[in-house]
DRENTORKOL-3810 file (N, C-alpha, C; in nm, 4 decimals):
REM DRENTORKOL-3810
@n.u->-0.5304; n.v->1.1221; n.w->0.5703; ca.u->-0.5162; ca.v->0.9798; ca.w->0.5485; c.u->-0.3675; c.v->0.9466; c.w->0.5475
@n.u->-0.3364; n.v->0.8327; n.w->0.6064; ca.u->-0.1980; ca.v->0.7872; ca.w->0.6108; c.u->-0.1758; c.v->0.6886; c.w->0.4978
@n.u->-0.0716; n.v->0.7096; n.w->0.4228; ca.u->-0.0352; ca.v->0.6219; ca.w->0.3123; c.u->0.1085; c.v->0.6497; c.w->0.2762
@n.u->0.1522; n.v->0.6049; n.w->0.1619; ca.u->0.2911; ca.v->0.6295; ca.w->0.1249; c.u->0.3153; c.v->0.7789; c.w->0.1046
@n.u->0.4219; n.v->0.8293; n.w->0.1646; ca.u->0.4560; ca.v->0.9708; ca.w->0.1506; c.u->0.5362; c.v->0.9951; c.w->0.0236
@n.u->0.5950; n.v->0.8885; n.w->-0.0286; ca.u->0.6815; ca.v->0.8987; ca.w->-0.1459; c.u->0.6893; c.v->0.7619; c.w->-0.2124
@n.u->0.7495; n.v->0.7568; n.w->-0.3302; ca.u->0.7675; ca.v->0.6263; ca.w->-0.3935; c.u->0.8513; c.v->0.5355; c.w->-0.3032
@n.u->0.8289; n.v->0.4052; n.w->-0.3129; ca.u->0.9106; ca.v->0.3135; ca.w->-0.2325; c.u->1.0563; c.v->0.3193; c.w->-0.2762
@n.u->1.1426; n.v->0.2832; n.w->-0.1843; ca.u->1.2851; ca.v->0.2754; ca.w->-0.2142; c.u->1.3289; c.v->0.1316; c.w->-0.1888
@n.u->1.4279; n.v->0.0862; n.w->-0.2644; ca.u->1.4758; ca.v->-0.0506; ca.w->-0.2576; c.u->1.6117; c.v->-0.0527; c.w->-0.1892
@n.u->1.6250; n.v->-0.1411; n.w->-0.0915; ca.u->1.7529; ca.v->-0.1576; ca.w->-0.0224; c.u->1.8474; c.v->-0.2332; c.w->-0.1150
@n.u->1.9650; n.v->-0.1792; n.w->-0.1384; ca.u->2.0623; ca.v->-0.2417; ca.w->-0.2288; c.u->2.1471; c.v->-0.3472; c.w->-0.1601
@n.u->2.1387; n.v->-0.3544; n.w->-0.0270; ca.u->2.2237; ca.v->-0.4475; ca.w->0.0462; c.u->2.3631; c.v->-0.3921; c.w->0.0708
@n.u->2.3837; n.v->-0.2676; n.w->0.0334; ca.u->2.5147; ca.v->-0.2036; ca.w->0.0521; c.u->2.5027; c.v->-0.0945; c.w->0.1573
@n.u->2.6162; n.v->-0.0583; n.w->0.2147; ca.u->2.6202; ca.v->0.0470; ca.w->0.3166; c.u->2.6968; c.v->0.1663; c.w->0.2637
@n.u->2.6545; n.v->0.2860; n.w->0.3061; ca.u->2.7275; ca.v->0.4069; ca.w->0.2676; c.u->2.8455; c.v->0.4271; c.w->0.3624
@n.u->2.9203; n.v->0.5358; n.w->0.3460; ca.u->3.0400; ca.v->0.5634; ca.w->0.4259; c.u->3.0099; c.v->0.5769; c.w->0.5745
@n.u->2.8846; n.v->0.6040; n.w->0.6097; ca.u->2.8458; ca.v->0.6208; ca.w->0.7502; c.u->2.7799; c.v->0.4948; c.w->0.8069
@n.u->2.7752; n.v->0.3870; n.w->0.7286; ca.u->2.7157; ca.v->0.2623; ca.w->0.7746; c.u->2.5660; c.v->0.2530; c.w->0.7520
@n.u->2.5101; n.v->0.3537; n.w->0.6850; ca.u->2.3665; ca.v->0.3530; ca.w->0.6564; c.u->2.3347; c.v->0.2716; c.w->0.5320
@n.u->2.2152; n.v->0.2174; n.w->0.5278; ca.u->2.1717; ca.v->0.1384; ca.w->0.4120; c.u->2.1608; c.v->0.2277; c.w->0.2885
@n.u->2.2119; n.v->0.1796; n.w->0.1772; ca.u->2.2001; ca.v->0.2508; ca.w->0.0499; c.u->2.0711; c.v->0.2047; c.w->-0.0156
@n.u->1.9820; n.v->0.2979; n.w->-0.0397; ca.u->1.8550; ca.v->0.2679; ca.w->-0.1037; c.u->1.8432; c.v->0.3478; c.w->-0.2325
@n.u->1.7711; n.v->0.2921; n.w->-0.3290; ca.u->1.7508; ca.v->0.3593; ca.w->-0.4575; c.u->1.6034; c.v->0.3584; c.w->-0.4932
@n.u->1.5631; n.v->0.4516; n.w->-0.5769; ca.u->1.4271; ca.v->0.4541; ca.w->-0.6297; c.u->1.4123; c.v->0.3421; c.w->-0.7328
@n.u->1.2901; n.v->0.2941; n.w->-0.7494; ca.u->1.2624; ca.v->0.1891; ca.w->-0.8478; c.u->1.3093; c.v->0.2323; c.w->-0.9872
@n.u->1.2892; n.v->0.3597; n.w->-1.0190; ca.u->1.3255; ca.v->0.4114; ca.w->-1.1503; c.u->1.4740; c.v->0.4046; c.w->-1.1790
@n.u->1.5566; n.v->0.3923; n.w->-1.0749; ca.u->1.7020; ca.v->0.3840; ca.w->-1.0962; c.u->1.7374; c.v->0.2657; c.w->-1.1852
@n.u->1.6729; n.v->0.1526; n.w->-1.1647; ca.u->1.7003; ca.v->0.0346; ca.w->-1.2474; c.u->1.6050; c.v->0.0254; c.w->-1.3662
@n.u->1.4776; n.v->0.0551; n.w->-1.3413; ca.u->1.3792; ca.v->0.0391; ca.w->-1.4484; c.u->1.4006; c.v->0.1367; c.w->-1.5635
@n.u->1.4722; n.v->0.2460; n.w->-1.5407; ca.u->1.5009; ca.v->0.3405; ca.w->-1.6493; c.u->1.5946; c.v->0.2788; c.w->-1.7519
@n.u->1.6663; n.v->0.1747; n.w->-1.7117; ca.u->1.7613; ca.v->0.1115; ca.w->-1.8036; c.u->1.7049; c.v->-0.0153; c.w->-1.8672
@n.u->1.5813; n.v->-0.0484; n.w->-1.8359; ca.u->1.5175; ca.v->-0.1694; ca.w->-1.8891; c.u->1.3894; c.v->-0.1313; c.w->-1.9630
@n.u->1.3642; n.v->-0.1984; n.w->-2.0723; ca.u->1.2396; ca.v->-0.1728; ca.w->-2.1457; c.u->1.1221; c.v->-0.2287; c.w->-2.0659
@n.u->1.0127; n.v->-0.1532; n.w->-2.0543; ca.u->0.8942; ca.v->-0.2039; ca.w->-1.9843; c.u->0.8395; c.v->-0.3288; c.w->-2.0538
@n.u->0.7954; n.v->-0.4250; n.w->-1.9751; ca.u->0.7408; ca.v->-0.5495; ca.w->-2.0284; c.u->0.5935; c.v->-0.5592; c.w->-1.9900
@n.u->0.5023; n.v->-0.5204; n.w->-2.0799; ca.u->0.3597; ca.v->-0.5210; ca.w->-2.0467; c.u->0.3013; c.v->-0.6610; c.w->-2.0279
@n.u->0.3773; n.v->-0.7653; n.w->-2.0609; ca.u->0.3263; ca.v->-0.9014; ca.w->-2.0447; c.u->0.3635; c.v->-0.9626; c.w->-1.9099
@n.u->0.4518; n.v->-0.8991; n.w->-1.8337; ca.u->0.4968; ca.v->-0.9583; ca.w->-1.7064; c.u->0.3813; c.v->-0.9612; c.w->-1.6084
@n.u->0.3488; n.v->-1.0813; n.w->-1.5609; ca.u->0.2404; ca.v->-1.1029; ca.w->-1.4665; c.u->0.2859; c.v->-1.1849; c.w->-1.3466
@n.u->0.4156; n.v->-1.1889; n.w->-1.3249; ca.u->0.4677; ca.v->-1.2658; ca.w->-1.2129; c.u->0.5931; c.v->-1.1980; c.w->-1.1583
@n.u->0.6246; n.v->-1.2329; n.w->-1.0363; ca.u->0.7451; ca.v->-1.1795; ca.w->-0.9744; c.u->0.8627; c.v->-1.2659; c.w->-1.0171
@n.u->0.9537; n.v->-1.2060; n.w->-1.0880; ca.u->1.0739; ca.v->-1.2760; ca.w->-1.1312; c.u->1.1921; c.v->-1.1952; c.w->-1.0802
@n.u->1.2848; n.v->-1.2619; n.w->-1.0130; ca.u->1.4020; ca.v->-1.1919; ca.w->-0.9607; c.u->1.4838; c.v->-1.1365; c.w->-1.0761
@n.u->1.5224; n.v->-1.0115; n.w->-1.0639; ca.u->1.6065; ca.v->-0.9476; ca.w->-1.1642; c.u->1.7487; c.v->-1.0035; c.w->-1.1527
@n.u->1.8268; n.v->-0.9972; n.w->-1.2605; ca.u->1.9630; ca.v->-1.0509; ca.w->-1.2562; c.u->2.0501; c.v->-0.9857; c.w->-1.1475
@n.u->2.0192; n.v->-0.8638; n.w->-1.1117; ca.u->2.1001; ca.v->-0.7954; ca.w->-1.0099; c.u->2.0478; c.v->-0.8208; c.w->-0.8689
@n.u->1.9516; n.v->-0.9126; n.w->-0.8539; ca.u->1.9051; ca.v->-0.9537; ca.w->-0.7223; c.u->1.7789; c.v->-0.8863; c.w->-0.6728
@n.u->1.7321; n.v->-0.7836; n.w->-0.7382; ca.u->1.6109; ca.v->-0.7171; ca.w->-0.6929; c.u->1.4883; c.v->-0.8024; c.w->-0.7230
@n.u->1.3830; n.v->-0.7785; n.w->-0.6515; ca.u->1.2555; ca.v->-0.8495; ca.w->-0.6620; c.u->1.2614; c.v->-0.9914; c.w->-0.6066
@n.u->1.3708; n.v->-1.0316; n.w->-0.5455; ca.u->1.3751; ca.v->-1.1640; ca.w->-0.4842; c.u->1.2809; c.v->-1.1661; c.w->-0.3662
@n.u->1.2036; n.v->-1.2714; n.w->-0.3557; ca.u->1.1107; ca.v->-1.2842; ca.w->-0.2451; c.u->0.9801; c.v->-1.2091; c.w->-0.2641
@n.u->0.9627; n.v->-1.1412; n.w->-0.3761; ca.u->0.8383; ca.v->-1.0686; ca.w->-0.4019; c.u->0.7294; c.v->-1.1683; c.w->-0.4400
@n.u->0.6241; n.v->-1.1707; n.w->-0.3634; ca.u->0.5101; ca.v->-1.2563; ca.w->-0.3941; c.u->0.4132; c.v->-1.1742; c.w->-0.4768
@n.u->0.3686; n.v->-1.2289; n.w->-0.5880; ca.u->0.2752; ca.v->-1.1566; ca.w->-0.6725; c.u->0.1507; c.v->-1.2404; c.w->-0.6946
@n.u->0.0406; n.v->-1.1945; n.w->-0.6412; ca.u->-0.0886; ca.v->-1.2624; ca.w->-0.6566; c.u->-0.1958; c.v->-1.1547; c.w->-0.6521
@n.u->-0.2188; n.v->-1.0915; n.w->-0.7664; ca.u->-0.3121; ca.v->-0.9794; ca.w->-0.7716; c.u->-0.4015; c.v->-0.9882; c.w->-0.8950
@n.u->-0.4816; n.v->-1.0919; n.w->-0.8989; ca.u->-0.5840; ca.v->-1.1037; ca.w->-1.0021; c.u->-0.5346; c.v->-1.1165; c.w->-1.1441
@n.u->-0.4147; n.v->-1.1656; n.w->-1.1647; ca.u->-0.3637; ca.v->-1.1831; ca.w->-1.2997; c.u->-0.3261; c.v->-1.0534; c.w->-1.3692
@n.u->-0.3194; n.v->-0.9451; n.w->-1.2958; ca.u->-0.2815; ca.v->-0.8166; ca.w->-1.3551; c.u->-0.1329; c.v->-0.8164; c.w->-1.3892
@n.u->-0.0942; n.v->-0.7377; n.w->-1.4872; ca.u->0.0475; ca.v->-0.7230; ca.w->-1.5180; c.u->0.1052; c.v->-0.6144; c.w->-1.4278
@n.u->0.2358; n.v->-0.6099; n.w->-1.4183; ca.u->0.3018; ca.v->-0.5059; ca.w->-1.3380; c.u->0.2590; c.v->-0.3670; c.w->-1.3867
@n.u->0.2464; n.v->-0.3545; n.w->-1.5191; ca.u->0.2138; ca.v->-0.2243; ca.w->-1.5777; c.u->0.0656; c.v->-0.1920; c.w->-1.5708
@n.u->-0.0131; n.v->-0.2797; n.w->-1.5090; ca.u->-0.1525; ca.v->-0.2447; ca.w->-1.4820; c.u->-0.1568; c.v->-0.1329; c.w->-1.3782
@n.u->-0.0560; n.v->-0.1275; n.w->-1.2930; ca.u->-0.0529; ca.v->-0.0289; ca.w->-1.1852; c.u->0.0690; c.v->0.0625; c.w->-1.1903
@n.u->0.1814; n.v->0.0128; n.w->-1.2403; ca.u->0.3032; ca.v->0.0930; ca.w->-1.2446; c.u->0.3125; c.v->0.1684; c.w->-1.3765
@n.u->0.3527; n.v->0.2932; n.w->-1.3694; ca.u->0.3660; ca.v->0.3777; ca.w->-1.4875; c.u->0.4937; c.v->0.3392; c.w->-1.5622
@n.u->0.4823; n.v->0.2877; n.w->-1.6852; ca.u->0.6020; ca.v->0.2435; ca.w->-1.7570; c.u->0.6957; c.v->0.3580; c.w->-1.7968
@n.u->0.6460; n.v->0.4806; n.w->-1.7964; ca.u->0.7338; ca.v->0.5923; ca.w->-1.8311; c.u->0.8068; c.v->0.6468; c.w->-1.7087
@n.u->0.7616; n.v->0.6067; n.w->-1.5884; ca.u->0.8273; ca.v->0.6476; ca.w->-1.4641; c.u->0.7849; c.v->0.5499; c.w->-1.3545
@n.u->0.8717; n.v->0.4575; n.w->-1.3212; ca.u->0.8390; ca.v->0.3568; ca.w->-1.2198; c.u->0.8286; c.v->0.4165; c.w->-1.0798
@n.u->0.8543; n.v->0.5434; n.w->-1.0667; ca.u->0.8368; ca.v->0.6111; ca.w->-0.9385; c.u->0.6977; c.v->0.6716; c.w->-0.9284
@n.u->0.6098; n.v->0.6293; n.w->-1.0198; ca.u->0.4702; ca.v->0.6742; ca.w->-1.0205; c.u->0.3804; c.v->0.5547; c.w->-1.0509
@n.u->0.2530; n.v->0.5724; n.w->-1.0295; ca.u->0.1528; ca.v->0.4706; ca.w->-1.0601; c.u->0.0737; c.v->0.5144; c.w->-1.1825
@n.u->-0.0024; n.v->0.4217; n.w->-1.2414; ca.u->-0.0802; ca.v->0.4552; ca.w->-1.3604; c.u->-0.2222; c.v->0.4031; c.w->-1.3447
@n.u->-0.3176; n.v->0.4912; n.w->-1.3657; ca.u->-0.4585; ca.v->0.4534; ca.w->-1.3621; c.u->-0.4945; c.v->0.3779; c.w->-1.4899
@n.u->-0.6092; n.v->0.3137; n.w->-1.4904; ca.u->-0.6532; ca.v->0.2347; ca.w->-1.6051; c.u->-0.6640; c.v->0.3169; c.w->-1.7328
@n.u->-0.6945; n.v->0.4468; n.w->-1.7195; ca.u->-0.7061; ca.v->0.5315; ca.w->-1.8383; c.u->-0.5714; c.v->0.5873; c.w->-1.8842
@n.u->-0.4621; n.v->0.5458; n.w->-1.8170; ca.u->-0.3281; ca.v->0.5905; ca.w->-1.8544; c.u->-0.2785; c.v->0.7105; c.w->-1.7759
@n.u->-0.3635; n.v->0.7712; n.w->-1.6952; ca.u->-0.3231; ca.v->0.8874; ca.w->-1.6156; c.u->-0.2178; c.v->0.8458; c.w->-1.5140
@n.u->-0.1096; n.v->0.9207; n.w->-1.5088; ca.u->-0.0032; ca.v->0.8949; ca.w->-1.4135; c.u->-0.0364; c.v->0.9637; c.w->-1.2818
@n.u->-0.0214; n.v->0.8920; n.w->-1.1705; ca.u->-0.0472; ca.v->0.9489; ca.w->-1.0381; c.u->0.0708; c.v->0.9157; c.w->-0.9473
@n.u->0.0979; n.v->0.9993; n.w->-0.8484; ca.u->0.2058; ca.v->0.9690; ca.w->-0.7542; c.u->0.1658; c.v->0.8534; c.w->-0.6628
@n.u->0.2624; n.v->0.7944; n.w->-0.5953; ca.u->0.2326; ca.v->0.6847; ca.w->-0.5027; c.u->0.1383; c.v->0.7293; c.w->-0.3919
@n.u->0.1353; n.v->0.8566; n.w->-0.3614; ca.u->0.0415; ca.v->0.9063; ca.w->-0.2605; c.u->-0.1027; c.v->0.8925; c.w->-0.3076
@n.u->-0.1246; n.v->0.8696; n.w->-0.4362; ca.u->-0.2585; ca.v->0.8509; ca.w->-0.4924; c.u->-0.2993; c.v->0.7051; c.w->-0.5000
@n.u->-0.2407; n.v->0.6216; n.w->-0.4152; ca.u->-0.2660; ca.v->0.4779; ca.w->-0.4225; c.u->-0.4136; c.v->0.4440; c.w->-0.4017
@n.u->-0.4851; n.v->0.5165; n.w->-0.3171; ca.u->-0.6270; ca.v->0.4848; ca.w->-0.2952; c.u->-0.7081; c.v->0.5089; c.w->-0.4228
@n.u->-0.6709; n.v->0.6079; n.w->-0.5005; ca.u->-0.7375; ca.v->0.6332; ca.w->-0.6289; c.u->-0.7133; c.v->0.5148; c.w->-0.7231
@n.u->-0.5917; n.v->0.4627; n.w->-0.7232; ca.u->-0.5579; ca.v->0.3485; ca.w->-0.8077; c.u->-0.6360; c.v->0.2250; c.w->-0.7650
@n.u->-0.6315; n.v->0.1920; n.w->-0.6379; ca.u->-0.6982; ca.v->0.0705; ca.w->-0.5886; c.u->-0.8495; c.v->0.0775; c.w->-0.6077
@n.u->-0.9052; n.v->0.1965; n.w->-0.5946; ca.u->-1.0502; ca.v->0.2143; ca.w->-0.6044; c.u->-1.1069; c.v->0.1780; c.w->-0.7405
@n.u->-1.0238; n.v->0.1801; n.w->-0.8434; ca.u->-1.0719; ca.v->0.1473; ca.w->-0.9775; c.u->-1.1270; c.v->0.0052; c.w->-0.9852
@n.u->-1.0650; n.v->-0.0871; n.w->-0.9136; ca.u->-1.1077; ca.v->-0.2277; ca.w->-0.9165; c.u->-1.1778; c.v->-0.2697; c.w->-0.7879
@n.u->-1.1549; n.v->-0.1969; n.w->-0.6827; ca.u->-1.2072; ca.v->-0.2355; ca.w->-0.5516; c.u->-1.3101; c.v->-0.1329; c.w->-0.5032
@n.u->-1.4127; n.v->-0.1122; n.w->-0.5851; ca.u->-1.5167; ca.v->-0.0134; ca.w->-0.5549; c.u->-1.5913; c.v->-0.0381; c.w->-0.4249
@n.u->-1.6355; n.v->-0.1620; n.w->-0.3971; ca.u->-1.7068; ca.v->-0.1839; ca.w->-0.2707; c.u->-1.6204; c.v->-0.1522; c.w->-0.1481
@n.u->-1.4913; n.v->-0.1859; n.w->-0.1564; ca.u->-1.4029; ca.v->-0.1542; ca.w->-0.0448; c.u->-1.3861; c.v->-0.0032; c.w->-0.0306
@n.u->-1.3804; n.v->0.0677; n.w->-0.1422; ca.u->-1.3680; ca.v->0.2138; ca.w->-0.1367; c.u->-1.4943; c.v->0.2751; c.w->-0.0766
@n.u->-1.6098; n.v->0.2239; n.w->-0.1182; ca.u->-1.7356; ca.v->0.2729; ca.w->-0.0619; c.u->-1.7362; c.v->0.2525; c.w->0.0891
@n.u->-1.6983; n.v->0.1322; n.w->0.1325; ca.u->-1.6944; ca.v->0.1035; ca.w->0.2753; c.u->-1.5897; c.v->0.1894; c.w->0.3461
@n.u->-1.4760; n.v->0.2125; n.w->0.2815; ca.u->-1.3719; ca.v->0.2984; ca.w->0.3374; c.u->-1.4262; c.v->0.4404; c.w->0.3577
@n.u->-1.4941; n.v->0.4910; n.w->0.2558; ca.u->-1.5486; ca.v->0.6277; ca.w->0.2645; c.u->-1.6488; c.v->0.6426; c.w->0.3783
@n.u->-1.7158; n.v->0.5318; n.w->0.4134; ca.u->-1.8161; ca.v->0.5355; ca.w->0.5206; c.u->-1.7613; c.v->0.4868; c.w->0.6545
@n.u->-1.6303; n.v->0.4576; n.w->0.6602; ca.u->-1.5670; ca.v->0.4199; ca.w->0.7855; c.u->-1.5751; c.v->0.2734; c.w->0.8222
@n.u->-1.6229; n.v->0.1874; n.w->0.7296; ca.u->-1.6384; ca.v->0.0458; ca.w->0.7617; c.u->-1.5230; c.v->-0.0397; c.w->0.7108
@n.u->-1.4295; n.v->0.0169; n.w->0.6385; ca.u->-1.3141; ca.v->-0.0571; ca.w->0.5872; c.u->-1.1916; c.v->0.0298; c.w->0.6073
@n.u->-1.0862; n.v->-0.0311; n.w->0.6505; ca.u->-0.9618; ca.v->0.0432; ca.w->0.6704; c.u->-0.9412; c.v->0.0807; c.w->0.8152
@n.u->-0.8177; n.v->0.0781; n.w->0.8560; ca.u->-0.7843; ca.v->0.1115; ca.w->0.9939; c.u->-0.7944; c.v->0.2601; c.w->1.0206
@n.u->-0.8108; n.v->0.2914; n.w->1.1471; ca.u->-0.8249; ca.v->0.4314; ca.w->1.1859; c.u->-0.7709; c.v->0.4458; c.w->1.3267
@n.u->-0.7122; n.v->0.5585; n.w->1.3552; ca.u->-0.6788; ca.v->0.5933; ca.w->1.4926; c.u->-0.7321; c.v->0.7333; c.w->1.5163
@n.u->-0.7647; n.v->0.7608; n.w->1.6391; ca.u->-0.8220; ca.v->0.8911; ca.w->1.6710; c.u->-0.9660; c.v->0.8781; c.w->1.7129
@n.u->-1.0502; n.v->0.9684; n.w->1.6667; ca.u->-1.1880; ca.v->0.9787; ca.w->1.7147; c.u->-1.2894; c.v->0.9671; c.w->1.6011
@n.u->-1.3987; n.v->0.8926; n.w->1.6261; ca.u->-1.5109; ca.v->0.8931; ca.w->1.5327; c.u->-1.5762; c.v->1.0302; c.w->1.5356
@n.u->-1.5943; n.v->1.0823; n.w->1.6551; ca.u->-1.6548; ca.v->1.2142; ca.w->1.6733; c.u->-1.5453; c.v->1.3184; c.w->1.6567
@n.u->-1.5425; n.v->1.3847; n.w->1.5425; ca.u->-1.4354; ca.v->1.4803; ca.w->1.5141; c.u->-1.4381; c.v->1.6012; c.w->1.6064
@n.u->-1.5494; n.v->1.6231; n.w->1.6766; ca.u->-1.5541; ca.v->1.7306; ca.w->1.7753; c.u->-1.4658; c.v->1.6960; c.w->1.8958
@n.u->-1.4407; n.v->1.5649; n.w->1.9155; ca.u->-1.3584; ca.v->1.5201; ca.w->2.0280; c.u->-1.2096; c.v->1.5188; c.w->1.9937
@n.u->-1.1758; n.v->1.5244; n.w->1.8663; ca.u->-1.0357; ca.v->1.5225; ca.w->1.8241; c.u->-1.0221; c.v->1.4731; c.w->1.6817
@n.u->-0.9005; n.v->1.4743; n.w->1.6338; ca.u->-0.8726; ca.v->1.4341; ca.w->1.4961; c.u->-0.8757; c.v->1.2830; c.w->1.4791
@n.u->-0.8816; n.v->1.2412; n.w->1.3538; ca.u->-0.8737; ca.v->1.0996; ca.w->1.3194; c.u->-0.7766; c.v->1.0853; c.w->1.2035
@n.u->-0.7071; n.v->0.9741; n.w->1.2007; ca.u->-0.6168; ca.v->0.9423; ca.w->1.0905; c.u->-0.6618; c.v->0.8101; c.w->1.0320
@n.u->-0.6914; n.v->0.8108; n.w->0.9044; ca.u->-0.7328; ca.v->0.6895; ca.w->0.8331; c.u->-0.6103; c.v->0.6292; c.w->0.7653
@n.u->-0.6071; n.v->0.4986; n.w->0.7576; ca.u->-0.4986; ca.v->0.4268; ca.w->0.6913; c.u->-0.5318; c.v->0.4109; c.w->0.5437
@n.u->-0.4342; n.v->0.4286; n.w->0.4567; ca.u->-0.4527; ca.v->0.4027; ca.w->0.3150; c.u->-0.4438; c.v->0.2532; c.w->0.2867
@n.u->-0.4764; n.v->0.2114; n.w->0.1668; ca.u->-0.4820; ca.v->0.0698; ca.w->0.1290; c.u->-0.3537; c.v->-0.0054; c.w->0.1629
@n.u->-0.2398; n.v->0.0520; n.w->0.1252; ca.u->-0.1134; ca.v->-0.0195; ca.w->0.1409; c.u->-0.0593; c.v->-0.0143; c.w->0.2834
@n.u->-0.1303; n.v->0.0508; n.w->0.3743; ca.u->-0.0912; ca.v->0.0441; ca.w->0.5149; c.u->-0.1229; c.v->-0.0937; c.w->0.5718
@n.u->-0.2254; n.v->-0.1588; n.w->0.5177; ca.u->-0.2659; ca.v->-0.2919; ca.w->0.5650; c.u->-0.2436; c.v->-0.4012; c.w->0.4609
@n.u->-0.2536; n.v->-0.3673; n.w->0.3339; ca.u->-0.2452; ca.v->-0.4664; ca.w->0.2265; c.u->-0.1139; c.v->-0.4546; c.w->0.1502
@n.u->-0.0535; n.v->-0.5692; n.w->0.1214; ca.u->0.0626; ca.v->-0.5735; ca.w->0.0327; c.u->0.0078; c.v->-0.5493; c.w->-0.1080
@n.u->0.0510; n.v->-0.4457; n.w->-0.1772; ca.u->-0.0078; ca.v->-0.4169; ca.w->-0.3078; c.u->0.0165; c.v->-0.5266; c.w->-0.4117
@n.u->0.1182; n.v->-0.6096; n.w->-0.3916; ca.u->0.1472; ca.v->-0.7153; ca.w->-0.4882; c.u->0.0723; c.v->-0.8445; c.w->-0.4568
@n.u->0.0274; n.v->-0.8610; n.w->-0.3337; ca.u->-0.0506; ca.v->-0.9785; ca.w->-0.2925; c.u->-0.1448; c.v->-0.9304; c.w->-0.1824
@n.u->-0.2530; n.v->-0.8600; n.w->-0.2205; ca.u->-0.3349; ca.v->-0.7884; ca.w->-0.1224; c.u->-0.4315; c.v->-0.8712; c.w->-0.0377
@n.u->-0.4513; n.v->-0.9988; n.w->-0.0697; ca.u->-0.5463; ca.v->-1.0766; ca.w->0.0106; c.u->-0.5045; c.v->-1.0705; c.w->0.1567
@n.u->-0.5969; n.v->-1.0330; n.w->0.2401; ca.u->-0.5679; ca.v->-1.0162; ca.w->0.3820; c.u->-0.6046; c.v->-1.1437; c.w->0.4541
@n.u->-0.5111; n.v->-1.2043; n.w->0.5272; ca.u->-0.5431; ca.v->-1.3310; ca.w->0.5941; c.u->-0.6461; c.v->-1.3104; c.w->0.7044
@n.u->-0.7243; n.v->-1.4153; n.w->0.7300; ca.u->-0.8234; ca.v->-1.4086; ca.w->0.8376; c.u->-0.7493; c.v->-1.3929; c.w->0.9706
@n.u->-0.7981; n.v->-1.3053; n.w->1.0539; ca.u->-0.7345; ca.v->-1.2806; ca.w->1.1833; c.u->-0.8415; c.v->-1.2836; c.w->1.2918
@n.u->-0.7981; n.v->-1.3121; n.w->1.4116; ca.u->-0.8857; ca.v->-1.3093; ca.w->1.5275; c.u->-0.8476; c.v->-1.1870; c.w->1.6092
@n.u->-0.9430; n.v->-1.1025; n.w->1.6442; ca.u->-0.9089; ca.v->-0.9839; ca.w->1.7229; c.u->-0.8434; c.v->-1.0245; c.w->1.8546
@n.u->-0.7457; n.v->-0.9466; n.w->1.8974; ca.u->-0.6733; ca.v->-0.9755; ca.w->2.0202; c.u->-0.7501; c.v->-0.9240; c.w->2.1414
@n.u->-0.8043; n.v->-0.8060; n.w->2.1313; ca.u->-0.8756; ca.v->-0.7455; ca.w->2.2430; c.u->-1.0219; c.v->-0.7244; c.w->2.2057
@n.u->-1.1130; n.v->-0.7387; n.w->2.3006; ca.u->-1.2535; ca.v->-0.7096; ca.w->2.2707; c.u->-1.2716; c.v->-0.5594; c.w->2.2534
@n.u->-1.3742; n.v->-0.5174; n.w->2.1790; ca.u->-1.3986; ca.v->-0.3740; ca.w->2.1638; c.u->-1.4310; c.v->-0.3111; c.w->2.2988
@n.u->-1.3894; n.v->-0.1879; n.w->2.3139; ca.u->-1.4215; ca.v->-0.1138; ca.w->2.4366; c.u->-1.5019; c.v->0.0085; c.w->2.3966
@n.u->-1.6051; n.v->0.0363; n.w->2.4720; ca.u->-1.6801; ca.v->0.1585; ca.w->2.4472; c.u->-1.6721; c.v->0.2452; c.w->2.5725
@n.u->-1.7186; n.v->0.3658; n.w->2.5619; ca.u->-1.7090; ca.v->0.4608; ca.w->2.6726; c.u->-1.7796; c.v->0.4082; c.w->2.7972
@n.u->-1.8880; n.v->0.3324; n.w->2.7792; ca.u->-1.9646; ca.v->0.2803; ca.w->2.8918; c.u->-1.8787; c.v->0.1831; c.w->2.9732
@n.u->-1.8113; n.v->0.0920; n.w->2.9064; ca.u->-1.7268; ca.v->-0.0055; ca.w->2.9763; c.u->-1.6000; c.v->0.0599; c.w->3.0299
@n.u->-1.5449; n.v->0.1538; n.w->2.9589; ca.u->-1.4227; ca.v->0.2190; ca.w->3.0035; c.u->-1.4444; c.v->0.2883; c.w->3.1373
@n.u->-1.5615; n.v->0.3437; n.w->3.1574; ca.u->-1.5905; ca.v->0.4139; ca.w->3.2829; c.u->-1.6197; c.v->0.3164; c.w->3.3974
@n.u->-1.6199; n.v->0.1860; n.w->3.3700; ca.u->-1.6383; ca.v->0.0869; ca.w->3.4740; c.u->-1.7829; c.v->0.0588; c.w->3.5096
@n.u->-1.8765; n.v->0.1058; n.w->3.4272; ca.u->-2.0174; ca.v->0.0844; ca.w->3.4579; c.u->-2.0778; c.v->-0.0343; c.w->3.3838
@n.u->-2.0022; n.v->-0.0885; n.w->3.2904; ca.u->-2.0571; ca.v->-0.1969; ca.w->3.2102; c.u->-2.0257; c.v->-0.3323; c.w->3.2681
@n.u->-2.0875; n.v->-0.4334; n.w->3.2123; ca.u->-2.0640; ca.v->-0.5712; ca.w->3.2528; c.u->-1.9866; c.v->-0.6386; c.w->3.1441
@n.u->-1.8933; n.v->-0.7241; n.w->3.1817; ca.u->-1.8146; ca.v->-0.7983; ca.w->3.0813; c.u->-1.8818; c.v->-0.9247; c.w->3.0404
END
């Protein structure tokens, strides 16, 4: 499954000696601030971080998902700390029907093959398609019609 390989990093807006963007882990700043379990909105920090962050996730607080003892990790409802790579476990706690559909191949993007005998498949994790802070997915119209093996071989009718 494809998902975050590591905790997110924040662009500081500064460049290093080689002209590369300087990025920091979330914990770099949050380690110096007391966790606020009442925060339920995106508020820009005095140092400019979190500007432009849209937050619309069911009235949950930031600490509903982020581990207050390490902002470079997530926290399950029972308090268990999980790495960002465990995001599907976190999302599944509240989004059970979507997880069920994901497990059966009806939710979530995929590339590769349905028939694993024909080749591998890569499934997308939740945050590959959904913004975790505002996950509602806008209605979209497919760009291309589905293609099946019958039409690809030129034997089908359009």
